[in-house]
C-alpha positions in Angstrom: -47.4 -42.9 21.1 -51.0 -41.8 21.8 -53.0 -43.5 24.4 -55.8 -45.7 23.1 -59.2 -44.3 23.1 -61.3 -45.6 26.0 -64.0 -48.0 24.7 -67.6 -47.0 25.7 -69.3 -49.1 28.3 -71.4 -51.5 26.2 -73.4 -52.9 29.1 -74.5 -49.4 30.2 -75.6 -48.7 26.7 -77.6 -51.8 25.9 -78.9 -52.9 29.3 -81.6 -50.2 29.4 -82.7 -51.1 25.9 -82.9 -54.8 26.9 -85.0 -54.0 30.0 -87.3 -51.7 28.0 -87.9 -54.5 25.5 -88.5 -56.9 28.4 -91.0 -54.4 29.8 -92.8 -54.2 26.5 -93.0 -58.0 26.3 -94.4 -58.1 29.9 -96.9 -55.4 29.0 -98.0 -57.4 26.0 -98.4 -60.5 28.1 -100.4 -58.5 30.7 -102.7 -56.9 28.1 -103.4 -60.3 26.5 -105.3 -61.4 29.6 -107.3 -58.2 29.9 -110.8 -58.0 28.5 -110.4 -55.5 25.6 -112.2 -55.6 22.3 -110.2 -57.2 19.5 -109.8 -53.9 17.6 -108.4 -52.1 20.7 -106.2 -55.0 21.5 -104.8 -55.2 18.0 -104.1 -51.5 18.0 -102.2 -51.7 21.3 -100.2 -54.7 20.2 -99.3 -53.1 16.9 -98.1 -49.9 18.7 -96.1 -52.0 21.1 -94.6 -54.1 18.3 -93.6 -50.9 16.4 -91.9 -49.5 19.5 -90.1 -52.8 20.3 -89.1 -53.3 16.7 -87.7 -49.7 16.4 -85.7 -50.2 19.6 -84.3 -53.5 18.4 -83.4 -52.1 15.0 -81.8 -48.9 16.3 -79.7 -50.5 19.0 -79.1 -54.2 18.3 -78.7 -53.8 14.6 -76.6 -50.6 15.2 -78.7 -48.4 13.0 -78.5 -45.6 15.7 -74.8 -45.1 14.9 -75.4 -44.8 11.2 -75.4 -41.5 9.3 -78.9 -40.0 8.9 -78.6 -40.1 5.1 -78.6 -43.9 5.2 -81.8 -43.9 7.4 -83.4 -41.4 5.1 -82.6 -43.6 2.1 -83.9 -46.8 3.8 -87.3 -45.4 4.8 -88.6 -44.5 1.3 -87.2 -47.7 -0.1 -89.1 -49.7 2.6 -92.3 -47.8 2.0 -91.9 -48.4 -1.8 -91.4 -52.2 -1.2 -94.5 -52.3 1.1 -96.6 -50.5 -1.5 -95.5 -52.9 -4.2 -96.2 -55.9 -2.0 -99.7 -54.4 -1.6 -100.3 -54.8 -5.3 -100.4 -58.6 -5.2 -102.9 -59.0 -2.3 -105.9 -58.9 -4.7 -104.4 -61.7 -6.8 -103.7 -63.9 -3.8 -107.3 -63.3 -2.5 -108.8 -64.3 -5.9 -106.7 -67.5 -6.0 -107.7 -68.3 -2.5 -111.3 -68.7 -3.7 -110.2 -70.5 -6.9 -111.2 -67.6 -9.2 -108.1 -67.1 -11.3 -109.7 -64.6 -13.7 -112.1 -61.7 -13.0 -115.3 -62.6 -15.0 
């Protein structure tokens, strides 16, 4: 009988990711009270959100262990969905101002 494979240390794998996400949240909190222009602050928050979201998806949703073909399939599908969602913004903006038809 073969010896069972040793399970990887889960804490050693996910603890650095957790502390990195915690550091990103602390940095966002620190930046919120600094006096930056709204455009610069928005760009910094978006960059930090993308970094934190990528870490969360890759490790806590176990996408890092998936085959690369799955990831390369999901990225174009996500971009396609976002582009298709962009097609309805003009309609929602028109209806916001109660102009249902373009005259």
